[in-house]
DRENKE-327905 format. One record per residue (C-alpha): x, y, z; residue in one letter; residue number from 1. Coordinates in pm, 1 decimal. Example, Ala and Ser with C-alpha at 12.3 -4.5 7.8 and 13.67 -1.06 7.14 Angstrom:
BEGIN
- px  py  pz  residuo  num
- 1230.0  -450.0  780.0  A  1
- 1367.0  -106.0  714.0  S  2
//
This chain:
BEGIN
- px  py  pz  residuo  num
- 2236.9  -2446.8  2470.7  M  1
- 2062.4  -2178.5  2218.1  A  2
- 1720.8  -2185.3  2134.0  Y  3
- 1579.8  -2049.7  1813.0  R  4
- 1263.1  -2079.1  1573.8  K  5
- 1275.4  -2278.2  1297.2  I  6
- 1526.2  -2141.3  1017.6  S  7
- 1715.4  -2400.7  864.7  K  8
- 2058.4  -2353.3  799.0  K  9
- 2301.8  -2606.8  625.2  L  10
- 2615.4  -2679.9  816.2  V  11
- 2874.5  -2837.2  618.0  S  12
- 4371.4  -3264.7  1529.7  A  13
- 7734.0  -3558.1  2095.5  G  14
- 7845.6  -3504.4  2206.1  A  15
- 7980.1  -3420.3  2573.1  A  16
- 8240.6  -3198.2  2552.9  V  17
- 8538.1  -3290.4  2793.6  L  18
- 8771.3  -3029.2  2879.8  A  19
- 9081.6  -3037.4  3041.6  G  20
- 9344.8  -2789.1  3213.3  A  21
- 9685.1  -2817.5  3312.4  M  22
- 9857.7  -2547.3  3505.1  L  23
- 10237.4  -2647.8  3479.5  L  24
- 10505.0  -2478.8  3619.0  G  25
- 10828.6  -2457.2  3860.8  G  26
- 10935.5  -2309.1  4216.5  C  27
- 11270.8  -2122.8  4287.7  A  28
- 11406.3  -2318.5  4582.0  G  29
- 11298.6  -2657.8  4505.9  K  30
- 11536.0  -2932.7  4566.3  T  31
- 11659.2  -3172.1  4272.6  Q  32
- 11411.0  -3444.0  4430.3  S  33
- 11123.5  -3215.0  4452.9  E  34
- 11151.6  -3056.9  4106.5  E  35
- 11199.2  -3471.7  3973.9  T  36
- 10873.1  -3586.2  4225.9  E  37
- 10672.3  -3255.4  4022.9  T  38
- 10774.2  -3380.2  3698.1  V  39
- 10662.6  -3742.3  3757.1  D  40
- 10317.2  -3608.2  3881.5  T  41
- 10312.5  -3371.4  3567.6  E  42
- 10352.5  -3637.4  3337.8  T  43
- 10107.2  -3907.0  3511.6  E  44
- 9833.4  -3644.7  3484.5  A  45
- 9925.4  -3539.9  3166.5  S  46
- 9888.6  -3925.4  3048.8  E  47
- 9639.4  -3944.4  3247.0  S  48
- 9406.4  -3675.2  3034.9  V  49
- 9523.2  -3840.6  2722.8  V  50
- 9385.7  -4132.6  2847.4  E  51
- 9064.2  -3983.4  2924.3  T  52
- 9039.6  -3790.9  2618.6  A  53
- 9041.2  -4096.3  2438.5  A  54
- 8654.0  -4225.4  2476.4  P  55
- 8497.8  -3897.2  2363.0  S  56
- 8717.2  -3866.3  2017.0  E  57
- 8617.4  -4284.8  1968.8  T  58
- 8257.3  -4129.6  2086.4  S  59
- 8208.1  -3813.6  1893.1  T  60
- 8362.3  -3997.3  1582.3  A  61
- 8089.3  -4264.1  1640.9  E  62
- 7782.6  -4020.3  1671.4  E  63
- 7871.8  -3858.2  1343.8  T  64
- 7916.1  -4178.4  1120.9  E  65
- 7521.3  -4271.0  1346.3  T  66
- 7396.1  -3907.6  1231.6  A  67
- 7514.8  -3962.7  866.5  S  68
- 7300.5  -4319.4  882.9  E  69
- 7020.2  -4181.7  980.4  T  70
- 7030.9  -3898.3  703.7  T  71
- 6709.0  -3888.8  532.1  V  72
- 6794.3  -3991.3  128.3  P  73
- 6696.7  -3686.4  -138.9  E  74
- 6388.1  -3807.0  -269.1  V  75
- 6355.7  -3913.2  -692.2  A  76
- 6005.0  -3756.3  -741.0  I  77
- 5956.8  -4024.2  -1038.9  E  78
- 6018.7  -4320.0  -725.0  L  79
- 5678.3  -4059.8  -556.6  V  80
- 5506.6  -4066.5  -870.2  N  81
- 5503.7  -4458.8  -927.8  L  82
- 5414.8  -4547.4  -572.2  E  83
- 5099.4  -4335.3  -611.9  Y  84
- 4999.8  -4513.4  -962.3  L  85
- 5011.2  -4804.7  -752.7  G  86
- 4762.6  -4714.0  -525.1  I  87
- 4530.6  -4520.3  -785.9  L  88
- 4559.1  -4856.5  -938.5  S  89
- 4452.7  -5071.4  -627.2  E  90
- 4149.1  -4829.0  -577.5  Y  91
- 4071.0  -4719.7  -904.9  E  92
- 3746.1  -4882.1  -932.6  D  93
- 3551.5  -4770.4  -683.4  Q  94
- 3678.1  -4407.6  -722.3  I  95
- 3496.5  -4401.3  -1038.9  R  96
- 3171.1  -4498.1  -868.1  I  97
- 3240.9  -4197.0  -633.6  V  98
- 3357.1  -3936.6  -962.4  E  99
- 3062.9  -4150.0  -1169.3  N  100
- 2800.6  -3951.7  -941.3  D  101
- 2528.0  -3806.3  -1158.7  P  102
- 2406.9  -3569.6  -949.2  L  103
- 2770.7  -3325.3  -899.7  V  104
- 3121.7  -3312.3  -1071.0  D  105
- 3339.0  -3478.8  -862.9  M  106
- 3709.4  -3488.1  -838.4  R  107
- 3816.6  -3762.7  -637.8  C  108
- 4244.9  -3730.4  -653.8  C  109
- 4478.2  -3483.9  -496.8  T  110
- 4853.9  -3452.6  -545.2  Y  111
- 4974.5  -3180.9  -337.8  V  112
- 5214.0  -3151.9  -79.3  D  113
- 5070.4  -3071.5  258.2  I  114
- 5367.6  -3151.7  533.7  T  115
- 5587.1  -2860.5  334.0  G  116
- 5868.6  -3064.4  279.5  D  117
- 5841.7  -3008.5  -104.8  D  118
- 5758.7  -3381.3  -190.3  V  119
- 5340.0  -3398.0  -277.3  P  120
- 5097.7  -3600.0  -73.4  E  121
- 4820.0  -3840.7  -230.0  L  122
- 4487.0  -3792.1  -136.8  I  123
- 4194.4  -3998.9  -294.2  I  124
- 3825.0  -4000.0  -197.6  R  125
- 3630.3  -4338.5  -301.1  Y  126
- 3353.4  -4546.3  -246.0  N  127
- 3367.9  -4732.3  100.2  S  128
- 3084.8  -4919.1  95.7  D  129
- 3233.4  -5254.2  31.0  P  130
- 3436.1  -5159.9  372.7  E  131
- 3060.9  -5062.0  597.4  N  132
- 2920.7  -5365.5  488.2  G  133
- 2680.8  -5214.6  190.4  Y  134
- 2611.8  -5356.6  -114.3  E  135
- 2669.3  -5064.4  -407.5  A  136
- 2530.8  -5116.5  -781.8  G  137
- 2807.8  -4937.5  -1024.8  A  138
- 2632.0  -4664.7  -1055.6  D  139
- 2562.8  -4574.2  -696.1  Y  140
- 2780.0  -4539.1  -307.8  Y  141
- 2611.6  -4483.6  8.3  M  142
- 2906.0  -4375.8  186.2  T  143
- 3277.5  -4231.7  47.6  G  144
- 3618.9  -4241.6  278.8  A  145
- 3907.5  -4019.7  234.9  M  146
- 4254.2  -4175.0  232.0  R  147
- 4587.1  -3960.8  286.0  F  148
- 4925.8  -4101.6  155.4  F  149
- 5271.2  -3987.2  163.0  T  150
- 5605.9  -4058.9  57.1  Y  151
- 5859.6  -4224.4  294.9  D  152
- 6211.2  -4190.2  183.9  A  153
- 6373.0  -4390.0  426.2  V  154
- 6168.0  -4741.0  285.3  S  155
- 6116.1  -4549.2  -22.5  M  156
- 5716.8  -4683.0  -1.1  E  157
- 5403.9  -4465.3  13.1  A  158
- 5267.9  -4496.7  357.2  V  159
- 4912.4  -4349.2  484.4  E  160
- 4889.3  -4067.0  701.6  M  161
- 4484.6  -4077.5  781.2  L  162
- 4204.7  -4237.9  657.9  K  163
- 3898.6  -4057.2  711.4  V  164
- 3543.1  -4232.5  705.5  D  165
- 3192.0  -4088.8  576.0  R  166
- 3306.0  -3783.8  414.0  T  167
- 3078.9  -3852.3  196.1  I  168
- 2689.8  -3962.0  271.6  L  169
- 2429.6  -4014.9  27.5  N  170
- 2154.6  -4047.4  356.9  A  171
- 1899.8  -3797.6  459.1  G  172
- 2020.5  -3460.1  401.4  G  173
- 2369.9  -3625.7  289.7  G  174
- 2714.5  -3475.3  335.2  F  175
- 3068.8  -3413.8  148.2  N  176
- 3345.0  -3276.1  355.7  A  177
- 3592.0  -3053.5  301.7  D  178
- 3931.0  -3067.4  350.2  A  179
- 4179.6  -2775.1  337.3  I  180
- 4513.4  -2623.9  445.9  M  181
- 4562.5  -2365.7  696.5  L  182
- 4855.1  -2133.5  707.1  D  183
- 5012.5  -2349.0  1024.0  N  184
- 5055.5  -2589.8  773.0  G  185
- 4787.4  -2833.3  944.9  N  186
- 4498.5  -2894.0  747.8  I  187
- 4109.5  -2928.0  837.6  I  188
- 3880.5  -3209.0  730.8  V  189
- 3470.4  -3141.1  799.8  T  190
- 3238.1  -3453.3  855.1  T  191
- 2911.0  -3492.3  948.1  G  192
- 2541.9  -3572.7  848.5  W  193
- 2236.0  -3330.8  834.1  G  194
- 1854.4  -3372.8  772.9  D  195
- 1619.5  -3250.8  993.2  E  196
- 1883.1  -3259.7  1245.5  D  197
- 2242.3  -3220.7  1174.2  S  198
- 2633.3  -3243.0  1316.0  E  199
- 2946.6  -3125.5  1201.8  L  200
- 3276.0  -3182.3  1350.4  W  201
- 3579.0  -3005.2  1223.6  I  202
- 3896.1  -3147.0  1254.9  T  203
- 4261.5  -3055.1  1295.3  E  204
- 4539.7  -3245.1  1165.7  Y  205
- 4924.5  -3184.6  1225.3  A  206
- 5128.4  -3377.7  1082.0  A  207
- 5343.0  -3609.3  1292.2  E  208
- 5621.0  -3794.9  1113.5  G  209
- 5422.8  -3998.6  844.4  N  210
- 5106.9  -3923.1  1023.4  E  211
- 4857.2  -3686.6  1062.4  L  212
- 4716.5  -3645.7  1411.1  V  213
- 4386.1  -3494.2  1528.8  A  214
- 4471.6  -3193.3  1759.3  V  215
- 4156.6  -2936.3  1764.0  N  216
- 3780.6  -3056.5  1702.1  V  217
- 3570.2  -2782.8  1639.9  L  218
- 3156.9  -2938.1  1710.1  Y  219
- 2853.0  -2777.2  1592.2  C  220
- 2518.8  -2999.1  1682.2  G  221
- 2170.3  -2899.5  1523.1  E  222
- 1874.5  -3059.4  1632.6  F  223
- 1490.3  -2980.3  1583.9  M  224
- 1222.9  -2982.9  1845.8  Q  225
- 860.4  -2996.2  1838.6  D  226
- 690.6  -2931.2  2197.5  T  227
- 298.5  -2854.4  2094.9  D  228
- 291.7  -2848.0  1757.9  D  229
- 619.8  -2561.2  1838.6  D  230
- 943.4  -2655.2  1630.0  Y  231
- 1225.0  -2472.6  1707.4  Y  232
- 1598.9  -2561.6  1666.2  Y  233
- 1817.8  -2642.4  1968.3  E  234
- 2203.8  -2576.1  1932.7  Y  235
- 2488.7  -2730.1  2087.8  E  236
- 2882.3  -2635.3  2022.0  Y  237
- 3197.6  -2768.1  2173.7  E  238
- 3542.9  -2757.5  2137.4  F  239
- 3776.4  -3014.6  2241.2  N  240
- 3460.6  -3174.5  2394.8  G  241
- 3396.1  -2876.5  2662.5  E  242
- 3085.9  -2679.7  2572.3  D  243
- 3146.1  -2358.0  2412.6  I  244
- 2862.0  -2030.3  2329.3  S  245
- 2787.0  -1974.1  1997.1  E  246
- 3013.6  -1668.5  1952.7  E  247
- 3259.5  -1860.0  2125.8  E  248
- 3220.5  -2138.6  1802.4  Y  249
- 3166.6  -1858.7  1565.7  N  250
- 3502.1  -1712.6  1635.5  S  251
- 3674.0  -1996.4  1657.0  I  252
- 3518.7  -2125.1  1286.5  R  253
- 3648.2  -1757.6  1121.2  D  254
- 3955.7  -1784.7  1245.2  G  255
- 3981.4  -2138.5  1033.9  Y  256
- 3790.8  -1928.3  770.4  I  257
- 4094.5  -1655.4  770.3  D  258
- 4340.9  -1903.2  801.8  S  259
- 4263.1  -2119.8  451.1  F  260
- 4567.2  -2123.1  222.0  T  261
- 4458.9  -2436.6  -60.9  G  262
- 4118.5  -2644.2  -99.8  V  263
- 4197.5  -3038.1  -132.7  I  264
- 3905.9  -3097.6  -176.9  C  265
- 3527.6  -2970.8  -79.1  R  266
- 3160.0  -2992.6  -87.1  N  267
- 3057.5  -3027.4  -483.9  P  268
- 2766.6  -2857.1  -420.2  F  269
- 2908.4  -2543.0  -320.6  Y  270
- 2887.0  -2468.3  -708.3  D  271
- 2502.4  -2496.4  -722.9  S  272
- 2263.1  -2214.7  -757.5  D  273
- 2055.0  -2340.0  -473.4  W  274
- 2311.6  -2400.1  -199.8  Y  275
- 2338.0  -2073.4  67.5  Q  276
- 2683.1  -1929.9  40.4  E  277
- 2820.2  -1796.8  364.4  D  278
- 3173.2  -1688.2  464.7  S  279
- 3307.1  -2017.3  432.8  W  280
- 3195.8  -2155.5  113.8  V  281
- 3287.6  -1773.7  -69.1  S  282
- 3631.3  -1852.1  94.9  K  283
- 3645.4  -2172.2  -12.3  V  284
- 3551.0  -2093.2  -429.9  L  285
- 3793.7  -1792.1  -399.2  S  286
- 4094.6  -2048.1  -314.5  L  287
- 4308.1  -2299.4  -550.9  T  288
- 4105.5  -2625.2  -579.6  D  289
- 4418.3  -2864.9  -633.7  Y  290
- 4128.0  -3184.6  -677.4  S  291
- 4115.1  -3345.0  -1008.3  M  292
- 3963.3  -3649.0  -1220.4  K  293
- 4130.6  -3943.9  -1162.1  Y  294
- 4225.1  -4045.3  -1519.3  D  295
- 4380.6  -3651.0  -1544.9  D  296
- 4617.8  -3713.1  -1230.8  L  297
- 4684.1  -4095.6  -1377.2  V  298
- 4837.4  -3886.7  -1676.4  A  299
- 5051.1  -3591.0  -1486.5  M  300
- 5233.9  -3910.0  -1333.3  L  301
- 5307.4  -4098.3  -1603.8  G  302
- 5058.0  -4336.1  -1576.5  G  303
//
């Protein structure tokens, strides 16, 4: 653990190939009987080869037919957009509660390809208080979650890839998540909370089929200590559950910053004059931000 005098900082996963060869030949001096026997033997062997080869041809045809049946069909973007419009309609009320945040400009919808298949995904941020057992008025919310959706060309439906809870927390020091695309094709999503104590998780996700699976987790904890009226912060750093040093943590974090390519969504307070900017914030603000307002995305999708 690292110790430091109080200096408040913001901490914001066929076919088998058959081959046969027959050597056919005759030898001078053989009797007619021997020659007849040789021919009979060769004929039987030839028939045997034909009988053996037949299943291979059938198997190849069957496998070709199976491969053809499992080929993913081309995606009609109109169908993708129609599915996403249905999701947006389902979450409209809870999305608008977040967008109506009186303190910051919240853009809660993103339509961008994060899997590299040229078909965009839909990402939404919305009020998740009802899911967490909190009562919220129409103009206030305590927690927000993030959901990622993709289009499955076989079922011709939108399917959920990932849900991340508490990507917005309006309590104590508060928290707003970043979701960033990386140059290796993966994404990261930050989660945490902050006050006198704070914790931050940077989780890297990779697309596996229709799911986003956590492949790496970087963690930093900052905890205020009080000893004989002397306040200081105690820090903890982990990577995939193993303790690491502050230098190792910063190296991994810097590696993520260098690999940022685009913004799915970000902490809206980065635009505030009072926000303490660092290399992470500077890089995020320099990238294309694909997030947008609910009404703008609905109009773009033809709704």
